[in-house]
C-alpha positions as CSV (number, residue, x, y, z in Angstrom):
1,X,22.0,-0.5,-10.8
2,X,19.4,-2.5,-8.7
3,X,17.7,0.8,-8.0
4,X,16.5,0.9,-11.6
5,X,13.9,-1.7,-10.6
6,X,11.7,1.2,-9.6
7,X,11.4,2.2,-13.2
8,X,10.2,-1.2,-14.3
9,X,6.5,-0.8,-13.4
10,X,6.4,2.2,-15.7
11,X,8.5,1.0,-18.5
12,X,7.1,-2.6,-18.8
13,X,3.5,-1.6,-19.6
14,X,4.8,1.3,-21.8
15,X,7.0,-0.9,-24.0
16,X,4.3,-3.7,-24.2
17,X,1.7,-1.1,-25.2
18,X,3.9,0.3,-27.9
19,X,4.5,-3.2,-29.3
20,X,0.8,-4.0,-29.2
21,X,-0.1,-1.0,-31.3
22,X,1.8,-2.7,-34.1
23,X,-0.6,-5.7,-34.0
24,X,-4.1,-4.1,-34.1
25,X,-5.9,-7.0,-36.0
26,X,-4.0,-10.0,-34.6
27,X,-6.2,-10.7,-31.6
28,X,-4.7,-13.9,-30.4
29,X,-1.2,-12.5,-30.5
30,X,-2.4,-9.3,-28.7
31,X,-3.9,-11.5,-25.9
32,X,-0.7,-13.4,-25.5
33,X,1.5,-10.3,-25.5
34,X,-0.8,-8.4,-23.1
35,X,-1.0,-11.3,-20.6
36,X,2.8,-11.9,-20.8
37,X,3.4,-8.2,-20.1
38,X,1.1,-8.2,-17.1
39,X,2.8,-11.3,-15.6
40,X,6.2,-9.8,-16.1
41,X,4.9,-6.7,-14.4
42,X,3.7,-8.7,-11.4
43,X,7.2,-10.2,-11.0
44,X,8.9,-6.8,-11.3
45,X,6.4,-5.2,-8.8
46,X,6.9,-8.1,-6.4
47,X,10.6,-7.7,-6.6
48,X,10.3,-4.0,-6.0
49,X,8.3,-4.6,-2.8
50,X,11.0,-6.9,-1.4
51,X,13.8,-4.7,-2.6
52,X,12.2,-1.8,-0.7
53,X,11.6,-4.0,2.4
54,X,15.3,-5.0,2.4
55,X,17.0,-1.8,1.3
56,X,14.6,1.0,2.3
57,X,13.1,3.7,0.0
58,X,14.5,3.3,-3.5
59,X,15.0,6.3,-5.8
60,X,16.2,6.9,-9.4
61,X,17.2,10.3,-10.7
62,X,16.3,10.3,-14.4
63,X,19.3,11.3,-16.6
64,X,21.5,11.5,-13.4
65,X,20.2,15.0,-12.5
66,X,20.3,14.9,-8.7
67,X,17.2,15.8,-6.7
68,X,15.7,18.3,-6.5
69,X,16.9,19.5,-9.9
70,X,16.0,16.5,-12.0
71,X,13.0,14.2,-12.2
72,X,13.0,11.6,-9.4
73,X,11.2,8.3,-9.3
74,X,10.6,7.2,-5.7
75,X,9.7,3.6,-4.7
76,X,8.7,3.7,-1.0
77,X,6.6,0.8,0.4
78,X,3.3,2.6,0.1
79,X,3.7,3.1,-3.6
80,X,5.3,-0.3,-4.2
81,X,2.4,-2.2,-2.5
82,X,-0.1,-0.2,-4.6
83,X,1.9,-1.0,-7.8
84,X,1.9,-4.7,-6.9
85,X,-1.9,-4.7,-6.3
86,X,-2.4,-2.9,-9.5
87,X,-0.3,-5.4,-11.4
88,X,-2.3,-8.4,-10.0
89,X,-5.6,-6.8,-10.9
90,X,-4.4,-6.0,-14.4
91,X,-3.4,-9.6,-15.1
92,X,-6.8,-10.9,-13.8
93,X,-8.8,-8.3,-15.8
94,X,-6.8,-9.1,-19.0
95,X,-7.7,-12.9,-18.6
96,X,-11.3,-12.0,-17.9
97,X,-11.3,-9.7,-21.0
98,X,-10.5,-12.7,-23.3
99,X,-14.0,-14.1,-22.7
100,X,-16.1,-10.9,-22.2
101,X,-14.8,-7.8,-23.9
102,X,-15.6,-9.0,-27.5
103,X,-13.4,-9.1,-30.6
104,X,-14.8,-5.9,-32.0
105,X,-13.3,-4.0,-29.1
106,X,-10.1,-6.0,-29.0
107,X,-9.4,-4.9,-32.6
108,X,-9.6,-1.2,-31.6
109,X,-6.5,-1.2,-29.5
110,X,-8.2,-2.3,-26.3
111,X,-5.1,-4.0,-24.8
112,X,-2.7,-1.1,-25.6
113,X,-5.2,1.4,-24.0
114,X,-5.3,-0.8,-20.8
115,X,-1.5,-0.9,-20.6
116,X,-1.2,2.8,-21.2
117,X,-3.6,3.4,-18.4
118,X,-1.4,1.3,-16.1
119,X,1.6,3.4,-17.2
120,X,-0.3,6.4,-15.8
121,X,-1.5,4.6,-12.7
122,X,2.0,3.2,-11.8
123,X,3.7,6.5,-12.7
124,X,1.4,8.4,-10.4
125,X,2.3,6.1,-7.6
126,X,6.0,6.3,-8.2
127,X,6.8,9.8,-9.2
128,X,8.5,12.1,-6.8
129,X,7.8,15.2,-8.8
130,X,4.5,17.2,-8.5
131,X,4.4,18.2,-12.2
132,X,5.1,14.6,-13.3
133,X,2.2,13.6,-11.2
134,X,0.1,15.8,-13.4
135,X,1.7,14.2,-16.5
136,X,1.0,10.7,-15.4
137,X,-2.5,11.7,-14.4
138,X,-3.0,12.9,-18.0
139,X,-1.6,9.6,-19.5
140,X,-4.0,7.7,-17.3
141,X,-6.9,9.9,-18.2
142,X,-6.2,9.8,-22.0
143,X,-6.2,6.0,-21.9
144,X,-9.3,5.9,-19.8
145,X,-11.1,8.1,-22.4
146,X,-10.3,5.5,-25.0
147,X,-11.5,2.6,-22.8
148,X,-14.7,4.4,-21.8
149,X,-15.7,5.1,-25.4
150,X,-14.4,1.9,-27.1
151,X,-17.4,0.1,-28.6
152,X,-19.3,3.3,-29.3
153,X,-22.6,2.6,-27.7
154,X,-24.9,5.6,-27.0
155,X,-24.6,5.3,-23.3
156,X,-20.8,5.2,-23.5
157,X,-20.6,8.3,-25.8
158,X,-22.8,10.2,-23.4
159,X,-20.8,9.2,-20.3
160,X,-17.5,9.9,-22.1
161,X,-18.5,13.5,-22.9
162,X,-19.3,14.1,-19.2
163,X,-16.2,12.3,-18.0
164,X,-14.0,14.2,-20.4
165,X,-15.4,17.6,-19.5
166,X,-15.1,17.0,-15.8
167,X,-11.5,15.8,-16.0
168,X,-10.4,18.7,-18.4
169,X,-11.7,21.1,-15.7
170,X,-9.8,19.1,-13.0
171,X,-6.6,19.1,-15.0
172,X,-6.9,22.9,-15.5
173,X,-7.2,23.5,-11.8
174,X,-4.3,21.0,-11.2
175,X,-2.0,23.2,-13.4
176,X,-3.1,26.3,-11.6
177,X,-2.4,24.7,-8.2
178,X,1.1,23.6,-9.3
179,X,1.8,27.0,-10.7
180,X,0.8,28.8,-7.5
181,X,2.9,26.3,-5.4
182,X,5.9,26.8,-7.6
183,X,5.6,30.6,-7.4
184,X,5.8,30.4,-3.6
185,X,8.3,27.5,-3.2
186,X,10.4,27.5,-6.4
187,X,10.7,23.7,-6.8
188,X,8.6,20.8,-8.2
189,X,10.3,18.0,-6.3
190,X,7.8,16.8,-3.6
191,X,10.5,16.2,-1.0
192,X,12.0,19.6,-1.6
193,X,8.6,21.3,-1.5
194,X,8.0,19.7,1.9
195,X,11.4,21.0,3.2
196,X,10.8,24.5,1.9
197,X,7.3,24.7,3.3
198,X,8.7,23.7,6.7
199,X,11.1,26.6,6.3
200,X,8.3,29.1,5.8
201,X,7.6,29.2,9.6
202,X,4.1,30.6,9.3
203,X,4.7,32.9,6.3
204,X,2.4,32.7,3.3
205,X,0.1,30.2,5.2
206,X,-3.0,32.0,3.7
207,X,-1.8,31.3,0.1
208,X,-0.7,27.8,1.1
209,X,-4.2,27.1,2.4
210,X,-5.6,28.2,-1.0
211,X,-3.2,25.8,-2.8
212,X,-4.3,23.0,-0.3
213,X,-8.0,23.6,-1.1
214,X,-7.1,23.5,-4.9
215,X,-5.3,20.2,-4.5
216,X,-8.2,18.8,-2.5
217,X,-10.6,19.9,-5.3
218,X,-8.4,18.3,-8.0
219,X,-7.7,15.0,-6.2
220,X,-11.2,14.9,-4.6
221,X,-12.6,15.0,-8.2
222,X,-10.5,12.0,-9.2
223,X,-11.3,10.1,-6.0
224,X,-15.0,10.8,-6.0
225,X,-15.1,12.9,-2.8
226,X,-18.2,14.9,-1.9
227,X,-19.3,17.2,-3.6
228,X,-17.2,16.2,-6.5
229,X,-18.5,12.6,-6.9
230,X,-21.5,13.6,-9.1
231,X,-19.9,12.4,-12.3
232,X,-18.9,9.0,-11.1
233,X,-22.0,6.8,-10.9
234,X,-23.1,7.7,-14.5
235,X,-19.7,7.5,-16.0
236,X,-18.7,4.2,-14.4
237,X,-22.0,2.6,-15.3
238,X,-21.3,3.0,-19.0
239,X,-18.2,1.0,-19.9
240,X,-18.0,-2.8,-20.3
241,X,-17.3,-4.8,-17.1
242,X,-13.5,-5.4,-17.5
243,X,-13.0,-1.7,-18.0
244,X,-15.3,-1.0,-15.0
245,X,-13.3,-3.4,-12.8
246,X,-10.1,-1.4,-13.7
247,X,-11.8,1.9,-13.1
248,X,-13.4,0.9,-9.9
249,X,-10.3,-0.9,-8.5
250,X,-7.7,1.6,-9.6
251,X,-8.7,5.1,-10.8
252,X,-10.4,6.5,-7.7
253,X,-7.5,5.0,-5.7
254,X,-5.0,7.1,-7.6
255,X,-6.9,10.2,-6.4
256,X,-6.8,8.8,-2.8
257,X,-3.0,8.2,-3.1
258,X,-2.4,11.7,-4.4
259,X,-4.3,13.2,-1.4
260,X,-2.3,11.0,1.1
261,X,1.1,11.8,-0.6
262,X,0.7,15.5,-1.1
263,X,-1.1,16.3,2.1
264,X,1.3,14.3,4.4
265,X,4.2,16.1,2.8
266,X,2.9,19.6,2.2
267,X,-0.1,20.6,4.2
268,X,-0.4,18.9,7.6
269,X,1.8,21.4,9.5
270,X,1.2,24.8,8.0
271,X,-2.6,24.6,7.3
272,X,-4.9,23.8,10.3
273,X,-8.3,23.6,8.6
274,X,-7.7,21.4,5.6
275,X,-7.5,18.0,7.4
276,X,-10.7,18.7,9.4
277,X,-12.4,19.8,6.1
278,X,-11.2,16.5,4.5
279,X,-12.7,14.6,7.4
280,X,-16.1,16.3,7.1
281,X,-16.3,15.8,3.3
282,X,-15.3,12.2,3.7
283,X,-18.1,11.6,6.2
284,X,-20.7,13.2,3.9
285,X,-19.3,11.0,1.1
286,X,-20.0,7.9,3.2
287,X,-23.6,9.0,3.9
288,X,-24.4,9.7,0.3
289,X,-22.7,6.5,-0.8
290,X,-24.9,4.6,1.7
291,X,-28.0,6.3,0.4
292,X,-27.2,5.4,-3.2
293,X,-26.2,1.8,-2.4
294,X,-29.4,1.0,-0.5
295,X,-31.7,2.8,-2.9
296,X,-30.9,0.9,-6.1
297,X,-31.6,-2.7,-7.3
298,X,-29.1,-2.5,-10.1
299,X,-26.0,-4.6,-9.4
300,X,-23.5,-2.2,-11.1
301,X,-24.9,0.9,-9.5
302,X,-24.9,-0.7,-6.0
303,X,-21.2,-1.6,-6.3
304,X,-20.4,1.8,-7.8
305,X,-21.9,3.6,-4.7
306,X,-20.0,1.2,-2.5
307,X,-16.8,2.7,-4.1
308,X,-17.9,6.1,-2.7
309,X,-18.4,4.6,0.8
310,X,-14.9,3.1,0.8
311,X,-13.4,6.4,-0.4
312,X,-15.1,8.2,2.4
313,X,-13.9,5.6,5.0
314,X,-10.2,5.8,3.8
315,X,-10.1,9.6,3.5
316,X,-11.7,10.1,6.9
317,X,-9.0,7.9,8.4
318,X,-6.3,9.9,6.6
319,X,-7.8,13.2,8.0
320,X,-7.0,11.9,11.5
321,X,-3.4,11.4,10.5
322,X,-2.3,9.3,13.4
323,X,0.0,6.3,12.9
324,X,-2.9,3.9,13.7
325,X,-5.4,5.7,11.4
326,X,-3.0,5.8,8.5
327,X,-2.2,2.1,9.0
328,X,-5.9,1.3,8.8
329,X,-6.3,3.5,5.7
330,X,-3.4,1.9,3.8
331,X,-4.4,-1.7,4.8
332,X,-8.0,-1.0,3.8
333,X,-7.1,0.8,0.6
334,X,-5.3,-2.4,-0.7
335,X,-8.2,-4.6,0.5
336,X,-10.7,-2.3,-1.3
337,X,-8.8,-2.4,-4.6
338,X,-8.9,-6.2,-4.6
339,X,-12.5,-6.6,-3.5
340,X,-14.0,-4.0,-5.8
341,X,-12.3,-5.6,-8.8
342,X,-13.7,-9.0,-7.6
343,X,-17.2,-7.6,-7.2
344,X,-17.3,-6.0,-10.7
345,X,-16.0,-9.2,-12.3
346,X,-18.7,-11.3,-10.5
347,X,-21.4,-8.7,-11.6
348,X,-20.1,-9.2,-15.2
349,X,-20.6,-13.0,-15.0
350,X,-24.1,-12.5,-13.5
351,X,-25.0,-10.1,-16.3
352,X,-23.6,-12.6,-18.9
353,X,-25.8,-15.4,-17.5
354,X,-29.0,-13.4,-16.9
355,X,-28.7,-10.7,-19.5
356,X,-29.5,-8.0,-17.0
357,X,-27.9,-6.1,-14.1
358,X,-31.2,-5.6,-12.3
359,X,-31.8,-8.0,-9.4
360,X,-35.5,-7.6,-9.8
361,X,-35.4,-9.5,-13.1
362,X,-34.0,-12.8,-12.0
363,X,-33.8,-15.2,-9.0
364,X,-32.7,-18.7,-8.2
365,X,-29.3,-18.3,-9.8
366,X,-27.9,-20.5,-7.0
367,X,-29.5,-23.6,-8.5
368,X,-27.5,-23.1,-11.7
369,X,-24.2,-21.6,-10.5
370,X,-23.7,-22.3,-6.7
371,X,-20.0,-21.5,-7.0
372,X,-20.7,-18.0,-8.3
373,X,-23.2,-17.5,-5.5
374,X,-20.7,-18.4,-2.7
375,X,-18.0,-16.4,-4.3
376,X,-20.3,-13.4,-4.3
377,X,-21.2,-14.1,-0.6
378,X,-17.6,-14.2,0.4
379,X,-16.9,-11.0,-1.4
380,X,-19.9,-9.4,0.4
381,X,-18.7,-10.3,3.9
382,X,-15.1,-9.3,3.1
383,X,-16.3,-5.9,1.9
384,X,-18.6,-5.5,5.0
385,X,-15.7,-6.3,7.3
386,X,-16.6,-9.6,8.9
387,X,-13.7,-11.2,10.7
388,X,-11.3,-12.8,9.8
389,X,-11.5,-11.4,6.3
390,X,-9.5,-8.5,5.1
391,X,-12.1,-5.8,5.4
392,X,-12.3,-6.3,9.2
393,X,-8.7,-5.5,10.2
394,X,-8.5,-2.2,8.2
395,X,-11.9,-1.0,9.6
396,X,-11.0,-2.1,13.1
397,X,-7.9,0.1,13.0
398,X,-9.8,3.0,11.4
399,X,-12.6,2.9,14.0
400,X,-10.2,2.5,17.0
401,X,-8.2,5.5,15.7
402,X,-11.4,7.6,15.3
403,X,-12.4,6.9,18.9
404,X,-8.8,7.6,20.1
405,X,-8.9,10.9,18.4
406,X,-12.3,11.7,19.9
407,X,-13.9,11.5,16.5
408,X,-16.9,9.7,17.9
409,X,-19.4,10.6,15.2
410,X,-17.0,9.5,12.5
411,X,-16.3,6.2,14.2
412,X,-19.9,5.4,14.7
413,X,-20.8,6.4,11.1
414,X,-18.1,4.0,9.8
415,X,-19.5,1.2,11.9
416,X,-23.0,1.9,10.7
417,X,-21.8,2.1,7.1
418,X,-20.6,-1.5,7.3
419,X,-24.2,-2.5,8.2
420,X,-25.6,-0.6,5.2
421,X,-23.0,-2.1,2.9
422,X,-24.1,-5.5,4.0
423,X,-27.8,-4.5,3.5
424,X,-27.1,-3.2,0.0
425,X,-25.5,-6.3,-1.2
426,X,-27.2,-9.0,0.8
427,X,-30.5,-8.1,-0.9
428,X,-28.8,-9.0,-4.2
429,X,-27.7,-12.3,-2.8
430,X,-31.1,-13.2,-1.3
431,X,-33.2,-12.0,-4.2
432,X,-31.0,-13.0,-7.1
433,X,-29.5,-16.3,-5.9
434,X,-32.1,-17.8,-3.7
435,X,-35.8,-18.4,-4.3
436,X,-37.6,-20.0,-7.3
437,X,-35.7,-19.8,-10.5
438,X,-37.0,-17.0,-12.7
439,X,-35.6,-15.0,-15.6
440,X,-33.7,-16.2,-18.7
441,X,-30.4,-17.8,-18.0
442,X,-27.7,-18.2,-20.7
443,X,-25.5,-21.1,-19.7
444,X,-23.3,-21.3,-22.8
445,X,-20.8,-18.6,-21.6
446,X,-17.2,-19.7,-20.9
447,X,-18.1,-19.7,-17.1
448,X,-15.1,-21.5,-15.7
449,X,-12.7,-19.4,-17.6
450,X,-14.4,-16.2,-16.5
451,X,-14.4,-17.5,-12.9
452,X,-10.6,-18.1,-12.8
453,X,-9.6,-14.4,-12.3
454,X,-12.5,-14.0,-9.8
455,X,-11.2,-17.0,-7.7
456,X,-7.6,-15.7,-7.9
457,X,-8.5,-12.2,-6.7
458,X,-10.9,-13.5,-4.1
459,X,-8.4,-15.9,-2.7
460,X,-5.8,-13.2,-2.5
461,X,-8.3,-11.0,-0.6
462,X,-9.1,-13.9,1.9
463,X,-5.4,-14.6,2.4
464,X,-4.7,-10.9,2.9
465,X,-7.0,-11.1,5.9
466,X,-6.0,-14.5,7.2
467,X,-2.3,-13.7,7.1
468,X,-2.6,-10.0,8.2
469,X,0.2,-10.5,10.8
470,X,2.6,-11.3,8.0
471,X,1.4,-8.3,6.0
472,X,1.5,-5.7,8.8
473,X,5.3,-5.3,8.7
474,X,5.0,-4.2,5.1
475,X,2.1,-1.9,6.0
476,X,4.2,-0.3,8.8
477,X,7.0,0.4,6.3
478,X,4.4,2.0,4.1
479,X,3.1,4.2,6.9
480,X,6.5,5.5,8.1
481,X,7.1,8.1,5.3
482,X,3.4,9.3,5.6
483,X,3.4,10.0,9.3
484,X,7.1,11.1,9.4
485,X,7.8,13.0,6.1
486,X,11.5,13.3,7.1
487,X,11.9,9.6,6.2
488,X,10.7,10.3,2.7
489,X,12.7,13.6,2.3
490,X,16.0,12.0,3.5
491,X,15.6,9.2,1.1
492,X,15.0,11.5,-1.9
493,X,17.3,14.4,-1.2
494,X,20.7,12.9,-0.4
495,X,23.4,15.2,0.8
């Protein structure tokens, strides 16, 4: 019965979203219900993490159809940690939304759309079935379409059309890839697929390589991997800041998770060129992200391009597929989810005060809001990877594993990318916060209330670095099923 806790991160936001759809015009009640749901979700996700830590990988066979014949929900430590991080970001973004999203958007089912998106995100993390990964992707994407267009501004409508078209194409290729894999293997359960691919012993490796490239295309499109990132800067620039914080913190990371899960189970043994290809594309993504980040003076755009840099760093580490590199990738992935959400929320406060996202149009903000300035500075050095903050430990493991695997160019590029990340954001800090006061500042916003979720997420990020020794046992548990798929297979398919 305790195993049913693995269903809670999917059912809780789903049930609360359904209930909220019955209250479209009652904004205060919507806020209370949405926040309550997110807090319950944090408790459930935290309980799941400790349940998995105590009892190992937890599975639930829906309708009691045993794997691989039924739909299996799998809570391993990797998925559980991502679900907990998602839940914390959700609660903070909901609080932030109270003071920034606007009542007009709240009336148009904003909170149900957010919760439905979380259903898709958590479902993607927890499903043990490749077709249901597609289903949860679609739930997540349908909700994200609503969140992207809600408000109906011209820039949002333009971005939504591009985002919709790109993701429809990606979904089509996803179905094709699943169909090809099913035609070869005859099962949709991911653990069973892994077993049967192992049993091929070199047969059909050509077709398997085609399927691997298709999966890389589909998930790379979601993650923002080169050359499939072209849609991301424009689409992510359009929505309001709370939505952008959710997109930047969560959506690209679902694509990363899908690559890690499927490639570790399906493709590392039978296909020899896919992981090196992933590594090359990841390094190009880092370079293009750096060029974009240092080229712009728009706050939102700079942080959006920093998403691409982080995606490249994580996926390059995954391409090495050693225990050390995967530990670095998992640790850094959680760090990046937190810190990107923090940065977007801070950018939102800066925009609310100054009325612009261009750092060329204001300066001297430190004289009015020193707390905001120092929060931004801490977020910058955490993102850059300055010890003892959380970005340091993940990058240290990634760089060490790159050098150990003789990926010298990749290791050096990641080190240099940290310098360029610092350059891209420190110019915002020096130009926007220091110097003589210039620009128009609106100081009537609910500043302290908007800063509360920023402080919570930033504090968690700092603690994540300071207490990394306490976190690493959980990270090790998360890495075990990735580097040794037999751990995952044995937990899902019980004799």
